[in-house]
Rosetta silent file (secondary structure, phi, psi, omega in degrees, C-alpha in Angstrom):
SEQUENCE: MAPKSCSGISNVLENGDFIDFGILCRDERIDVHRVVISGRSPVFYRACTSRFSEATSRTYRIDDFPLAVVERMVEYMYTGDYSNPDNESNTSEGDAEELPVLLLHTTMTSLADKYDIQGLVALATEKYTEALKNDKDFEKFLDSVPKVYDMPAELSQPLRDAAVDFARREVRKAVDSWKAWSKFEEVVKCLLSSAFFHVRRPEQGKTVP
SCORE:     score description
SCORE:     0.000 S_00000001
   1 L     0.000  124.298  174.634    6.295  -29.464  -13.262 S_00000001
   2 L   -78.084  139.164  179.204    2.969  -31.285  -13.236 S_00000001
   3 L   -64.359  144.688  172.946    0.024  -29.249  -11.943 S_00000001
   4 L   -69.294  149.229 -171.513   -1.257  -30.185   -8.493 S_00000001
   5 L  -135.807  159.328  172.593   -4.634  -31.836   -8.841 S_00000001
   6 L   -75.835  164.774 -171.611   -7.785  -32.718   -6.965 S_00000001
   7 H   -62.836  -28.775 -175.935   -8.214  -36.327   -6.007 S_00000001
   8 H   -65.522  -28.314 -176.548  -10.652  -37.210   -8.807 S_00000001
   9 H  -125.139   12.439 -174.594   -8.079  -36.761  -11.592 S_00000001
  10 H   -61.436  -44.174 -177.609   -4.805  -36.998   -9.603 S_00000001
  11 H   -64.981  -39.812  179.403   -3.865  -40.432  -11.000 S_00000001
  12 H   -60.818  -46.426 -176.942   -4.491  -39.334  -14.587 S_00000001
  13 H   -67.351  -49.465 -172.487   -2.304  -36.261  -14.190 S_00000001
  14 H   -65.532  -33.792  179.491    0.479  -37.951  -12.238 S_00000001
  15 H   -85.283  -10.689 -179.610    0.661  -40.834  -14.753 S_00000001
  16 L    79.062   15.451 -178.672    0.468  -38.518  -17.752 S_00000001
  17 L   -70.812  132.102  175.746   -2.628  -40.301  -19.095 S_00000001
  18 L    65.658   18.895  174.800   -4.516  -38.576  -21.896 S_00000001
  19 L   -62.698  131.046 -179.282   -2.222  -35.515  -21.956 S_00000001
  20 L  -139.035   18.691 -178.623   -2.978  -33.807  -25.223 S_00000001
  21 E  -162.635  153.518 -179.970   -1.609  -30.271  -24.968 S_00000001
  22 E  -136.911  136.814  171.953    1.421  -28.443  -23.631 S_00000001
  23 E   -99.940  124.791 -178.374    1.955  -24.933  -22.304 S_00000001
  24 E  -101.498  125.706  179.587    5.514  -23.784  -23.003 S_00000001
  25 E  -136.613  122.266 -176.141    7.152  -21.250  -20.675 S_00000001
  26 L    53.400 -122.855 -176.270   10.845  -20.333  -20.928 S_00000001
  27 L  -104.770   18.741 -175.812   12.558  -23.714  -21.320 S_00000001
  28 E  -117.589  152.392  173.629    9.852  -25.782  -19.633 S_00000001
  29 E  -118.494  126.988  177.871    6.822  -27.635  -20.881 S_00000001
  30 E  -104.791  112.289  179.963    3.691  -28.022  -18.678 S_00000001
  31 E   -75.833  133.131 -175.800    1.590  -30.960  -19.829 S_00000001
  32 E  -141.299  176.530  174.762   -2.187  -30.300  -19.676 S_00000001
  33 L  -115.786  131.625 -173.976   -5.499  -31.510  -20.964 S_00000001
  34 H   -61.782  -35.828 -177.855   -7.330  -29.398  -23.520 S_00000001
  35 H   -63.622  -29.351 -177.656  -10.733  -30.164  -21.939 S_00000001
  36 H   -80.027  -53.719 -173.237   -9.511  -28.703  -18.614 S_00000001
  37 H   -71.416  -33.627 -178.774   -7.775  -25.530  -19.807 S_00000001
  38 H   -72.148  -25.273  176.211  -10.373  -24.695  -22.481 S_00000001
  39 H   -76.855  -20.465 -178.548  -13.124  -24.946  -19.826 S_00000001
  40 H   -94.969  -27.871 -169.861  -11.315  -22.399  -17.600 S_00000001
  41 L  -137.118  121.079  176.294  -10.194  -19.846  -20.140 S_00000001
  42 H   -60.463  -29.981  179.748  -11.845  -18.510  -23.339 S_00000001
  43 H   -66.625  -46.727  178.950   -8.361  -17.663  -24.625 S_00000001
  44 H   -69.966  -29.679  173.757   -7.198  -21.266  -24.260 S_00000001
  45 H   -60.111  -43.179  177.263  -10.486  -22.459  -25.699 S_00000001
  46 H   -67.702  -36.645 -179.526   -9.787  -20.514  -28.875 S_00000001
  47 H   -67.218  -30.734 -179.380   -6.226  -21.764  -28.926 S_00000001
  48 H   -84.351  -22.216 -171.719   -7.438  -25.369  -28.713 S_00000001
  49 H  -115.333   -9.756 -176.862  -10.209  -25.138  -31.246 S_00000001
  50 L   -82.428 -178.246  177.167   -9.087  -22.591  -33.863 S_00000001
  51 L   -98.355   12.951  175.226   -7.102  -23.138  -37.031 S_00000001
  52 L   -73.201  168.537 -172.811   -4.141  -21.259  -35.617 S_00000001
  53 H   -60.719  -30.078 -177.834   -0.786  -22.910  -35.097 S_00000001
  54 H   -60.882  -42.837 -179.909   -1.461  -23.589  -31.396 S_00000001
  55 H   -66.705  -34.776 -177.849   -4.336  -25.979  -32.267 S_00000001
  56 H   -76.106  -45.099 -179.610   -2.228  -27.761  -34.863 S_00000001
  57 H   -81.370  -14.959 -175.818    0.908  -28.066  -32.770 S_00000001
  58 L    57.971   36.579  174.478   -1.072  -28.608  -29.554 S_00000001
  59 E  -138.151  152.701  177.828    1.244  -26.207  -27.745 S_00000001
  60 E  -138.407  128.388 -174.230    0.828  -22.678  -26.454 S_00000001
  61 E  -102.122  132.574  173.625    3.804  -20.486  -25.539 S_00000001
  62 L  -125.713  109.707 -179.658    3.825  -17.992  -22.668 S_00000001
  63 L  -116.646   -1.826 -177.581    7.111  -16.138  -22.293 S_00000001
  64 L   -97.281   11.453  174.758    5.953  -12.808  -20.806 S_00000001
  65 L  -139.766  151.412 -178.360    5.319  -14.190  -17.316 S_00000001
  66 L   -61.987  151.160  177.698    7.540  -16.112  -14.911 S_00000001
  67 H   -59.603  -39.963 -176.046    7.382  -19.898  -14.948 S_00000001
  68 H   -59.444  -33.858 -178.187    6.506  -19.951  -11.231 S_00000001
  69 H   -79.997  -42.570  177.261    3.308  -17.964  -11.990 S_00000001
  70 H   -60.108  -43.137  177.491    2.343  -19.932  -15.131 S_00000001
  71 H   -55.068  -44.846 -176.156    2.695  -23.201  -13.175 S_00000001
  72 H   -75.357  -26.412  173.891    0.341  -21.917  -10.531 S_00000001
  73 H   -63.925  -46.153  176.305   -2.156  -20.729  -13.153 S_00000001
  74 H   -60.708  -44.193  177.603   -2.268  -24.355  -14.423 S_00000001
  75 H   -54.596  -44.367  178.353   -2.546  -25.558  -10.800 S_00000001
  76 H   -61.808  -42.448 -176.461   -5.632  -23.351  -10.415 S_00000001
  77 H   -60.484  -25.932  178.102   -7.204  -24.613  -13.595 S_00000001
  78 H   -93.232  -28.283 -169.363   -7.084  -28.107  -12.151 S_00000001
  79 H  -121.931  -18.266 -175.107   -7.800  -27.478   -8.522 S_00000001
  80 L    81.369   12.482  177.606   -9.479  -24.067   -8.128 S_00000001
  81 L  -154.089  170.907  171.205   -6.600  -22.861   -6.010 S_00000001
  82 L  -146.510  154.841 -169.675   -2.843  -22.301   -6.171 S_00000001
  83 L   -86.504  148.358  167.880   -0.065  -22.662   -3.653 S_00000001
  84 L   -83.420  154.050  176.139    2.042  -19.990   -1.917 S_00000001
  85 H   -57.134  -38.086 -176.337    5.800  -20.417   -1.969 S_00000001
  86 H   -66.452  -20.081 -176.418    5.863  -20.648    1.823 S_00000001
  87 H   -90.441   -1.318 -175.709    3.580  -23.648    1.724 S_00000001
  88 L  -103.751  124.221  177.101    5.859  -25.740   -0.454 S_00000001
  89 L   -90.854  -27.501  179.804    8.479  -28.011    0.995 S_00000001
  90 L  -104.586  130.531 -179.010    9.677  -29.505   -2.260 S_00000001
  91 L  -111.104  153.143  176.459   11.112  -27.145   -4.856 S_00000001
  92 L  -108.673  175.670  179.875   11.713  -27.643   -8.526 S_00000001
  93 H   -62.207  -31.695 -178.921   14.343  -26.283  -10.907 S_00000001
  94 H   -66.997  -14.779 -175.233   11.811  -23.579  -11.935 S_00000001
  95 H   -74.995   -1.996  176.099   11.799  -22.204   -8.391 S_00000001
  96 H   -61.066  -25.149 -179.350   15.051  -20.398   -9.154 S_00000001
  97 H  -110.229   27.457 -179.765   12.835  -17.579  -10.410 S_00000001
  98 L   -58.660  146.386 -177.103   10.307  -17.886   -7.551 S_00000001
  99 L  -105.552  153.528  169.479    8.641  -14.613   -6.618 S_00000001
 100 L   -58.203  153.519 -173.513    7.972  -13.108   -3.212 S_00000001
 101 H   -54.803  -50.680 -177.818    4.408  -13.825   -2.063 S_00000001
 102 H   -61.264  -43.595 -177.934    2.948  -10.367   -2.642 S_00000001
 103 H   -72.136  -31.697  173.639    4.530  -10.002   -6.063 S_00000001
 104 H   -57.517  -45.689 -176.836    3.325  -13.505   -6.956 S_00000001
 105 H   -69.502  -38.866  178.508   -0.269  -12.525   -6.258 S_00000001
 106 H   -68.955  -41.284  179.162   -0.119   -9.236   -8.210 S_00000001
 107 H   -66.710  -37.894  176.507    1.549  -10.975  -11.144 S_00000001
 108 H   -64.322  -35.925  177.751   -1.046  -13.729  -11.030 S_00000001
 109 H   -60.707  -45.352  179.524   -3.807  -11.101  -11.202 S_00000001
 110 H   -61.799  -45.929  178.369   -2.244   -9.764  -14.401 S_00000001
 111 H   -64.704  -43.430 -179.158   -1.833  -13.220  -15.941 S_00000001
 112 H   -62.541  -39.187 -178.431   -5.347  -14.264  -15.027 S_00000001
 113 H   -68.785  -40.563  178.509   -6.799  -11.136  -16.590 S_00000001
 114 H   -57.587  -41.740 -178.087   -4.827  -11.695  -19.809 S_00000001
 115 L   -97.857   14.298  172.360   -6.248  -15.155  -20.189 S_00000001
 116 L    53.244   50.192  175.985   -9.724  -14.087  -18.959 S_00000001
 117 L  -107.325   83.195 -168.035   -9.813  -16.434  -15.988 S_00000001
 118 H   -62.401  -35.729  176.745  -12.066  -14.328  -13.772 S_00000001
 119 H   -63.226  -33.222  179.754  -12.168  -16.738  -10.827 S_00000001
 120 H   -73.978  -37.958  174.645   -8.378  -16.628  -10.669 S_00000001
 121 H   -54.097  -50.101 -179.112   -8.399  -12.803  -10.798 S_00000001
 122 H   -63.588  -42.613 -179.309  -10.679  -12.823   -7.745 S_00000001
 123 H   -66.261  -43.025  177.981   -8.640  -15.435   -5.958 S_00000001
 124 H   -62.760  -41.716  175.424   -5.316  -13.659   -6.537 S_00000001
 125 H   -61.798  -44.072  176.130   -6.766  -10.405   -5.306 S_00000001
 126 H   -60.778  -43.239  178.330   -8.056  -12.081   -2.200 S_00000001
 127 H   -62.880  -41.415  176.982   -4.724  -13.709   -1.540 S_00000001
 128 H   -58.674  -45.927  179.965   -2.924  -10.401   -1.901 S_00000001
 129 H   -64.452  -40.400 -178.817   -5.211   -8.726    0.613 S_00000001
 130 H   -71.438  -34.442  178.465   -4.882  -11.554    3.068 S_00000001
 131 H   -63.705  -36.894  177.096   -1.085  -11.621    2.678 S_00000001
 132 H   -66.113  -28.701  175.886   -0.936   -7.925    3.648 S_00000001
 133 H   -71.990  -30.690 -171.091   -2.779   -8.773    6.860 S_00000001
 134 H   -97.773  -18.507 -174.036   -0.330  -11.510    7.727 S_00000001
 135 L  -127.964  112.300 -179.739    3.021  -10.000    6.677 S_00000001
 136 L   -93.274   15.684 -179.301    3.913   -6.487    7.932 S_00000001
 137 L   -70.518  107.856 -174.653    7.186   -6.317    6.014 S_00000001
 138 H   -68.151  -34.138 -178.212    7.010   -2.856    4.490 S_00000001
 139 H   -68.612  -41.920  179.116    9.829   -3.428    2.023 S_00000001
 140 H   -64.079  -38.767  176.953    8.165   -6.550    0.559 S_00000001
 141 H   -61.550  -45.931 -179.695    4.957   -4.486    0.293 S_00000001
 142 H   -62.823  -33.035  177.181    6.769   -1.745   -1.667 S_00000001
 143 H   -60.319  -31.556 -176.764    8.146   -4.318   -4.088 S_00000001
 144 H   -86.791  -17.630 -172.681    4.590   -5.251   -5.023 S_00000001
 145 H   -65.143  -48.294 -178.986    3.171   -1.772   -5.427 S_00000001
 146 H   -54.852  -36.367  178.850    4.581   -0.858   -8.903 S_00000001
 147 H   -64.374  -40.170 -179.750    3.029   -4.077  -10.357 S_00000001
 148 H   -60.998  -40.841 -174.740   -0.342   -3.123   -8.867 S_00000001
 149 H   -88.109   -5.895  172.051   -0.285    0.289  -10.520 S_00000001
 150 H   -73.915  -23.101 -177.581    0.992   -1.080  -13.854 S_00000001
 151 L   -86.884  155.068  179.260   -2.388   -2.754  -14.322 S_00000001
 152 L   -58.686  144.608 -177.218   -5.507   -0.885  -15.544 S_00000001
 153 H   -56.904  -38.184 -177.224   -7.435    0.720  -12.675 S_00000001
 154 H   -64.755  -26.853  179.138  -10.625   -1.212  -13.438 S_00000001
 155 H   -85.200  -43.348 -168.821   -8.697   -4.476  -12.877 S_00000001
 156 H   -96.707    4.411 -174.026   -6.410   -3.471   -9.994 S_00000001
 157 H   -58.733  -41.956  177.485   -8.699   -1.187   -7.939 S_00000001
 158 H   -60.409  -37.389  176.229   -9.260   -3.797   -5.194 S_00000001
 159 H   -63.948  -47.254  179.893   -5.437   -4.299   -5.044 S_00000001
 160 H   -60.811  -44.773  178.040   -4.924   -0.537   -4.934 S_00000001
 161 H   -59.433  -44.425  178.529   -7.418   -0.179   -2.099 S_00000001
 162 H   -64.826  -36.755  178.435   -5.663   -2.883   -0.121 S_00000001
 163 H   -66.369  -44.048 -179.390   -2.297   -1.269   -0.766 S_00000001
 164 H   -64.859  -43.970  178.375   -3.448    2.118    0.393 S_00000001
 165 H   -57.813  -44.954  177.733   -5.067    0.701    3.535 S_00000001
 166 H   -60.802  -46.322 -178.772   -1.887   -1.169    4.371 S_00000001
 167 H   -60.653  -43.446  179.217    0.284    1.902    3.853 S_00000001
 168 H   -58.628  -41.595 -178.382   -1.953    3.990    6.082 S_00000001
 169 H   -72.314  -34.933 -164.876   -1.757    1.394    8.889 S_00000001
 170 H  -112.348  -10.253 -173.348    1.929    0.589    8.733 S_00000001
 171 H   -61.588  -38.839 -179.273    3.857    3.572    7.383 S_00000001
 172 H   -62.974  -43.096 -179.544    4.518    5.208   10.752 S_00000001
 173 H   -68.696  -34.240 -177.322    5.977    2.090   12.244 S_00000001
 174 H   -68.371  -37.610 -175.877    7.980    1.455    9.072 S_00000001
 175 H   -58.413  -35.762 -176.698    9.532    4.901    9.008 S_00000001
 176 H   -69.977  -26.811 -173.038   11.303    4.357   12.332 S_00000001
 177 H  -127.021  -14.150 -173.793   13.186    1.233   11.263 S_00000001
 178 L   -80.070  135.991 -175.711   12.989    0.913    7.511 S_00000001
 179 L  -113.899   -6.303 -174.841   16.121    1.636    5.453 S_00000001
 180 L   -87.503   62.685 -178.389   15.134    0.992    1.841 S_00000001
 181 H   -67.683  -19.471 -177.640   14.398    4.657    1.116 S_00000001
 182 H   -61.968  -27.373 -175.964   15.444    4.289   -2.519 S_00000001
 183 H   -89.431  -11.422 -165.071   12.062    2.574   -3.261 S_00000001
 184 H   -70.972  -42.148 -175.111    9.951    5.066   -1.366 S_00000001
 185 H   -60.325  -45.172  179.981    9.681    7.885   -3.951 S_00000001
 186 H   -61.915  -42.226 -175.937    8.161    5.662   -6.672 S_00000001
 187 H   -72.099  -39.562  178.966    5.638    4.124   -4.308 S_00000001
 188 H   -56.647  -42.226  179.346    4.607    7.450   -2.809 S_00000001
 189 H   -57.032  -45.283  177.813    3.781    8.668   -6.308 S_00000001
 190 H   -58.860  -49.343 -176.896    1.513    5.621   -6.786 S_00000001
 191 H   -66.586  -38.674  178.606   -0.242    6.108   -3.515 S_00000001
 192 H   -65.735  -38.648  177.887   -0.741    9.858   -4.024 S_00000001
 193 H   -60.239  -43.204  178.801   -2.246    9.143   -7.435 S_00000001
 194 H   -63.483  -41.512  179.921   -4.744    6.793   -5.796 S_00000001
 195 H   -61.351  -40.902  179.610   -5.492    9.385   -3.172 S_00000001
 196 H   -67.972  -36.631 -172.916   -6.285   12.110   -5.736 S_00000001
 197 H   -92.310   -7.370 -178.381   -8.533    9.908   -7.810 S_00000001
 198 L  -137.001   69.990  179.966  -10.380    8.213   -4.920 S_00000001
 199 E   -93.551  130.930 -178.176  -11.318   10.915   -2.415 S_00000001
 200 E   -92.535  136.108  177.711  -14.075    9.946   -0.003 S_00000001
 201 E   -84.443  114.821 -178.148  -16.853   12.407    0.813 S_00000001
 202 L   -57.216  -33.732 -174.580  -17.221   12.284    4.650 S_00000001
 203 L   -80.848  -17.366 -178.435  -20.866   13.204    4.554 S_00000001
 204 L  -117.132  -19.058 -177.634  -21.760   10.493    2.056 S_00000001
 205 L    67.541   25.258 -178.019  -19.086    7.851    2.594 S_00000001
 206 E  -112.724  160.409  179.369  -18.748    7.481   -1.156 S_00000001
 207 E   -95.898  133.483 -179.977  -15.735    7.470   -3.400 S_00000001
 208 E  -101.527  121.152 -178.740  -15.413   10.309   -5.890 S_00000001
 209 L   -66.649    0.000    0.000  -13.698    9.384   -9.188 S_00000001
């Protein structure tokens, strides 16, 4: 899958001109330009300029994240944004492992942090928060919560805050109709942990660690 691109370099990307590096994920290769990815990520900069095998082979392998997320990371490095599954009319073979929207954004946050793409961390966090405002499906929300709490607190705190706020707003309505109780125990533990470690002082309006 070729990354989506802004108009200034779209012809170069679509024609495959000056491709000089490849990101390998599962059984797919994503063709990229070293000058683009190294400018977005210090990790990729080192991979492109060091004496390690990646610089020699001009390939970098990522197998610990889904292809759908890696493709969108590349999309971001070229465009400053990445697409939601719901916004795409054309699917590729890699879409077989497509993720639900909320889980896509939490996984993207983790991937962006690993490769030190701070703008993408902020964007994925913003997209997760906005998605919670637009989709009230409590079961989809629960699917995303364990990933949020798998990440270090300093990285995922904005995601945790958004998750807690959503749960407070929607849990009563969800209880009346929701049937996926098997997921509830794990998520409640996550939310209770957040509540214990982030108690607000009413008189000061501050968060107590």
